[in-house]
Residue frames as a rotation matrix with the C-alpha (Angstrom) as fourth column:
MET 1
-0.897 0.300 0.325 -77.78
0.423 0.366 0.829 184.93
0.130 0.881 -0.455 -52.04
ALA 2
-0.687 0.724 -0.063 -80.97
-0.702 -0.683 -0.201 186.65
-0.189 -0.094 0.977 -52.94
VAL 3
-0.588 0.562 0.582 -83.91
0.311 0.821 -0.479 184.50
-0.747 -0.101 -0.658 -52.44
TYR 4
-0.921 0.371 -0.118 -85.96
-0.222 -0.251 0.942 184.15
0.320 0.894 0.313 -55.68
LYS 5
-0.611 0.717 0.334 -89.58
-0.633 -0.189 -0.751 184.55
-0.475 -0.671 0.570 -54.86
LEU 6
-0.895 0.405 -0.187 -91.92
0.210 0.753 0.624 181.60
0.393 0.519 -0.759 -55.58
LYS 7
-0.198 0.900 0.389 -95.61
-0.510 -0.434 0.743 181.97
0.837 -0.051 0.545 -55.27
ASN 8
0.904 0.345 0.252 -95.76
-0.406 0.514 0.756 178.96
0.132 -0.785 0.605 -52.77
PRO 9
-0.019 -0.986 -0.169 -92.04
-0.794 0.118 -0.597 178.31
0.608 0.122 -0.784 -51.77
ILE 10
0.425 0.059 -0.903 -91.06
0.379 0.894 0.237 174.96
0.822 -0.443 0.358 -50.05
SER 11
0.354 -0.201 0.913 -90.68
-0.799 -0.572 0.184 175.55
0.486 -0.795 -0.364 -46.38
GLU 12
-0.787 -0.597 0.155 -88.99
-0.577 0.624 -0.527 173.33
0.218 -0.505 -0.835 -43.63
ASN 13
-0.184 0.806 0.562 -92.64
-0.608 0.356 -0.710 172.20
-0.772 -0.472 0.425 -42.83
ASP 14
0.715 0.503 -0.486 -92.90
-0.681 0.346 -0.645 170.68
-0.156 0.792 0.590 -46.43
VAL 15
0.053 -0.782 -0.620 -89.75
-0.755 0.376 -0.538 168.74
0.654 0.497 -0.571 -46.15
HIS 16
0.893 0.293 -0.341 -89.76
-0.048 0.816 0.576 165.17
0.447 -0.498 0.743 -44.78
PRO 17
0.697 -0.674 0.245 -87.03
-0.443 -0.137 0.886 164.55
-0.563 -0.726 -0.394 -42.14
HIS 18
0.278 -0.677 0.682 -85.24
0.634 0.662 0.399 161.97
-0.722 0.321 0.613 -44.39
LEU 19
0.564 -0.086 0.821 -85.11
0.732 -0.407 -0.546 164.59
0.381 0.909 -0.167 -47.15
ALA 20
0.930 -0.226 0.289 -83.93
-0.332 -0.853 0.402 167.37
0.155 -0.470 -0.869 -44.75
ALA 21
0.606 -0.725 0.328 -81.08
-0.098 0.342 0.935 165.12
-0.789 -0.598 0.136 -43.84
ARG 22
0.337 -0.362 0.869 -80.14
0.896 0.406 -0.178 164.49
-0.289 0.839 0.461 -47.58
LEU 23
0.774 -0.018 0.633 -80.18
0.331 -0.841 -0.428 168.20
0.540 0.540 -0.645 -48.25
LEU 24
0.806 -0.541 0.240 -77.76
-0.549 -0.532 0.644 168.85
-0.221 -0.651 -0.726 -45.41
GLU 25
0.331 -0.692 0.642 -75.54
0.309 0.722 0.619 165.84
-0.892 -0.006 0.453 -46.33
ARG 26
0.195 -0.196 0.961 -75.47
0.970 0.182 -0.160 167.30
-0.143 0.964 0.225 -49.95
GLY 27
-0.647 -0.584 -0.490 -74.98
0.606 -0.784 0.134 170.87
-0.463 -0.210 0.861 -49.06
ILE 28
-0.568 0.557 0.606 -78.28
0.445 -0.411 0.796 172.14
0.692 0.721 -0.014 -50.48
THR 29
-0.953 0.217 -0.212 -80.22
0.019 -0.655 -0.756 174.92
-0.303 -0.724 0.620 -48.92
LEU 30
-0.054 0.965 0.258 -84.01
0.797 0.197 -0.571 175.41
-0.601 0.175 -0.780 -49.04
ASP 31
0.279 0.064 -0.958 -83.26
-0.389 -0.904 -0.174 178.73
-0.878 0.422 -0.227 -50.80
GLU 32
-0.727 -0.552 -0.409 -81.23
-0.591 0.200 0.781 176.78
-0.350 0.810 -0.471 -53.51
PHE 33
-0.743 0.467 0.480 -84.06
0.495 0.866 -0.077 174.27
-0.451 0.180 -0.874 -53.66
ASN 34
0.344 0.909 -0.235 -86.67
0.525 -0.394 -0.755 176.95
-0.779 0.136 -0.613 -54.25
ILE 35
0.108 -0.271 -0.957 -84.56
-0.677 -0.724 0.128 178.96
-0.728 0.634 -0.262 -56.84
THR 36
-0.917 -0.391 0.078 -84.06
-0.215 0.650 0.728 175.69
-0.335 0.651 -0.681 -58.65
LEU 37
-0.320 0.905 0.280 -87.77
0.746 0.423 -0.514 175.02
-0.584 0.044 -0.811 -58.72
ALA 38
0.415 0.620 -0.666 -88.35
0.243 -0.781 -0.576 178.61
-0.877 0.077 -0.475 -59.95
LYS 39
0.462 -0.404 -0.790 -85.64
-0.730 -0.679 -0.080 179.25
-0.504 0.613 -0.608 -62.30
GLY 40
-0.416 -0.672 0.612 -84.39
-0.295 0.737 0.609 175.75
-0.860 0.073 -0.505 -63.26
TRP 41
-0.275 0.269 -0.923 -84.80
-0.946 0.099 0.310 173.81
0.175 0.958 0.227 -66.58
PRO 42
0.819 0.564 0.105 -86.42
-0.573 0.806 0.144 170.28
-0.004 -0.179 0.984 -66.88
ALA 43
-0.333 -0.772 0.541 -84.28
-0.693 0.589 0.415 167.43
-0.640 -0.236 -0.731 -65.74
ASP 44
0.123 0.391 -0.912 -84.28
-0.934 0.356 0.027 164.72
0.335 0.849 0.409 -68.34
ASP 45
-0.688 -0.441 -0.576 -83.61
-0.245 0.889 -0.387 161.85
0.683 -0.125 -0.720 -65.95
VAL 46
-0.509 0.606 0.611 -86.98
-0.843 -0.208 -0.497 161.82
-0.174 -0.768 0.617 -64.20
LYS 47
-0.954 0.256 0.157 -89.12
0.268 0.962 0.059 158.75
-0.136 0.099 -0.986 -63.72
GLU 48
-0.492 0.845 0.212 -92.68
0.242 -0.102 0.965 158.68
0.837 0.526 -0.154 -64.99
GLY 49
0.506 0.836 -0.213 -94.99
0.588 -0.154 0.794 160.68
0.631 -0.527 -0.569 -62.75
THR 50
0.371 -0.488 -0.791 -92.20
0.698 -0.415 0.583 162.72
-0.613 -0.768 0.186 -61.25
SER 51
0.899 -0.159 0.407 -90.91
0.139 -0.779 -0.612 166.16
0.415 0.607 -0.678 -62.28
GLY 52
0.371 -0.812 -0.450 -87.41
0.820 0.058 0.570 167.58
-0.436 -0.580 0.687 -61.94
LYS 53
0.955 -0.115 0.273 -85.42
0.050 -0.846 -0.531 170.70
0.292 0.521 -0.802 -62.47
ILE 54
0.204 -0.955 -0.215 -81.76
0.975 0.178 0.135 171.61
-0.091 -0.237 0.967 -62.68
TYR 55
0.980 0.048 0.195 -80.01
0.055 -0.998 -0.029 174.85
0.193 0.039 -0.980 -61.86
VAL 56
0.118 -0.985 -0.125 -76.30
0.862 0.164 -0.480 175.88
0.494 -0.051 0.868 -61.91
PHE 57
0.981 0.124 -0.151 -75.21
0.189 -0.792 0.580 178.29
-0.048 -0.598 -0.800 -59.15
GLU 58
0.209 -0.938 0.277 -72.00
-0.229 -0.323 -0.918 180.27
0.951 0.128 -0.282 -59.13
TYR 59
0.837 0.144 -0.528 -70.33
0.398 0.501 0.769 178.85
0.375 -0.853 0.362 -56.03
GLU 60
0.116 -0.859 0.498 -66.57
-0.116 -0.510 -0.852 179.88
0.986 0.041 -0.159 -55.53
ARG 61
0.421 0.048 0.906 -66.49
-0.893 -0.152 0.423 178.21
0.158 -0.987 -0.021 -52.12
GLU 62
-0.709 -0.705 0.023 -65.09
-0.690 0.687 -0.229 175.25
0.145 -0.179 -0.973 -50.28
TRP 63
0.645 0.758 0.092 -66.97
-0.750 0.607 0.262 171.90
0.143 -0.238 0.961 -50.12
LEU 64
0.959 -0.253 0.130 -65.39
0.189 0.907 0.376 168.89
-0.213 -0.335 0.918 -48.38
GLY 65
0.366 -0.918 -0.155 -62.01
0.326 -0.029 0.945 170.48
-0.872 -0.396 0.289 -48.44
LYS 66
-0.642 -0.561 0.523 -61.86
0.718 -0.201 0.666 171.80
-0.268 0.803 0.532 -52.01
ILE 67
-0.439 0.339 -0.832 -62.80
-0.226 -0.938 -0.263 175.00
-0.870 0.072 0.488 -53.70
PHE 68
-0.392 0.362 0.846 -65.46
0.877 0.426 0.224 174.74
-0.279 0.829 -0.485 -56.55
ALA 69
-0.994 0.046 -0.098 -66.50
-0.075 -0.942 0.326 177.37
-0.078 0.332 0.940 -58.95
GLU 70
-0.388 0.891 -0.236 -70.04
-0.689 -0.110 0.716 175.98
0.612 0.440 0.657 -59.63
LYS 71
-0.819 0.303 0.488 -72.72
-0.063 0.798 -0.600 173.89
-0.571 -0.522 -0.634 -57.94
GLU 72
-0.657 0.623 -0.423 -75.33
-0.457 0.117 0.882 172.16
0.599 0.773 0.208 -60.01
VAL 73
-0.733 0.498 0.463 -78.59
-0.271 0.410 -0.871 171.30
-0.624 -0.764 -0.165 -58.02
SER 74
-0.717 0.513 -0.472 -81.09
-0.172 0.526 0.833 168.92
0.675 0.678 -0.289 -59.31
VAL 75
-0.732 0.502 0.460 -84.48
-0.462 0.129 -0.877 168.69
-0.500 -0.855 0.138 -57.48
TYR 76
-0.779 0.516 -0.357 -87.10
0.117 0.679 0.725 166.08
0.616 0.523 -0.589 -58.02
TYR 77
-0.816 0.566 0.119 -90.78
-0.334 -0.293 -0.896 166.45
-0.472 -0.771 0.428 -56.90
LYS 78
-0.676 0.676 0.294 -94.38
0.727 0.544 0.420 165.58
0.124 0.497 -0.859 -57.53
ILE 79
-0.846 0.484 0.223 -97.41
-0.488 -0.872 0.040 167.69
0.214 -0.075 0.974 -57.99
VAL 80
-0.671 0.610 -0.421 -100.33
0.715 0.683 -0.150 166.61
0.196 -0.402 -0.895 -55.74
ASP 81
0.404 0.900 -0.166 -103.62
0.911 -0.412 -0.016 168.51
-0.082 -0.145 -0.986 -55.73
GLY 82
0.777 -0.045 0.627 -101.64
0.248 -0.895 -0.372 171.60
0.578 0.444 -0.684 -57.06
ARG 83
0.810 -0.526 0.260 -98.96
-0.528 -0.461 0.713 171.45
-0.256 -0.715 -0.651 -54.45
VAL 84
0.280 -0.839 -0.467 -95.27
-0.538 0.266 -0.800 170.73
0.795 0.475 -0.377 -54.97
ILE 85
0.977 -0.020 0.214 -94.28
-0.147 0.662 0.735 167.53
-0.156 -0.750 0.643 -52.95
PRO 86
0.241 -0.954 -0.177 -90.43
-0.964 -0.215 -0.155 167.57
0.110 0.208 -0.972 -52.60
LEU 87
0.963 0.077 -0.257 -88.91
-0.071 0.997 0.031 164.06
0.259 -0.012 0.966 -53.05
THR 88
0.548 -0.829 -0.109 -85.23
0.695 0.379 0.612 164.50
-0.466 -0.411 0.784 -53.31
ALA 89
0.931 -0.300 -0.206 -82.36
-0.363 -0.813 -0.455 166.62
-0.031 0.498 -0.866 -54.51
LYS 90
0.571 -0.812 0.122 -78.78
0.785 0.584 0.208 166.12
-0.240 -0.023 0.970 -55.58
ALA 91
0.889 -0.250 -0.385 -75.88
-0.303 -0.949 -0.083 168.36
-0.344 0.191 -0.919 -56.03
ARG 92
0.591 -0.747 0.303 -72.70
0.804 0.519 -0.291 168.22
0.060 0.415 0.908 -58.09
TYR 93
0.685 -0.452 -0.571 -69.69
-0.081 -0.827 0.557 170.52
-0.724 -0.335 -0.603 -57.40
GLY 94
-0.070 -0.756 0.651 -67.23
0.897 0.237 0.372 171.38
-0.436 0.610 0.661 -60.15
ARG 95
-0.315 -0.063 -0.947 -67.12
-0.306 -0.938 0.165 173.94
-0.898 0.342 0.276 -63.15
ASN 96
-0.757 -0.074 -0.649 -68.34
-0.620 -0.229 0.750 174.37
-0.204 0.971 0.127 -66.61
PHE 97
-0.520 0.685 0.510 -71.70
0.442 0.727 -0.525 172.57
-0.731 -0.048 -0.681 -66.15
ARG 98
-0.777 0.364 0.514 -74.03
0.471 -0.208 0.858 172.97
0.419 0.908 -0.010 -69.04
ARG 99
-0.810 0.496 -0.312 -76.44
-0.233 -0.761 -0.606 175.84
-0.538 -0.418 0.732 -68.76
LYS 100
0.171 0.962 0.215 -80.13
0.189 0.182 -0.965 175.81
-0.967 0.205 -0.151 -70.12
GLU 101
0.562 0.068 -0.825 -79.04
-0.652 -0.578 -0.492 177.76
-0.510 0.813 -0.280 -73.16
GLU 102
-0.451 -0.830 -0.330 -76.44
-0.879 0.349 0.325 175.23
-0.155 0.436 -0.886 -74.03
ILE 103
-0.687 0.198 0.699 -78.55
0.025 0.968 -0.250 172.27
-0.726 -0.154 -0.670 -73.65
HIS 104
0.348 0.937 0.027 -81.35
0.217 -0.052 -0.975 173.62
-0.912 0.346 -0.222 -75.85
ALA 105
0.278 -0.323 -0.905 -78.89
-0.866 -0.491 -0.091 174.50
-0.415 0.809 -0.416 -78.54
LEU 106
-0.663 -0.584 0.469 -77.97
-0.352 0.796 0.493 170.84
-0.661 0.161 -0.733 -79.05
């Protein structure tokens, strides 16, 4: 997977150990986190004071014993003094997830 370049990408040093464990548990890489930040569309399930983005990746790989066509990654963060502070992320595995174009067409 080609890494999409962010001006200030999130690094391992920016990730709290609890979040690092959740990313591993949910199968989300730092590259996917950063790509979602850069290319994702706004999540509509954020709490006040928090931002979120969603991006759908072509996957075609195994996760927990099943092959999935796509992976939808949602990342949640706050902006503090101009810096992105990662809070959490979640992943859904499946197919035919709505893309940005489809959501905005509704």
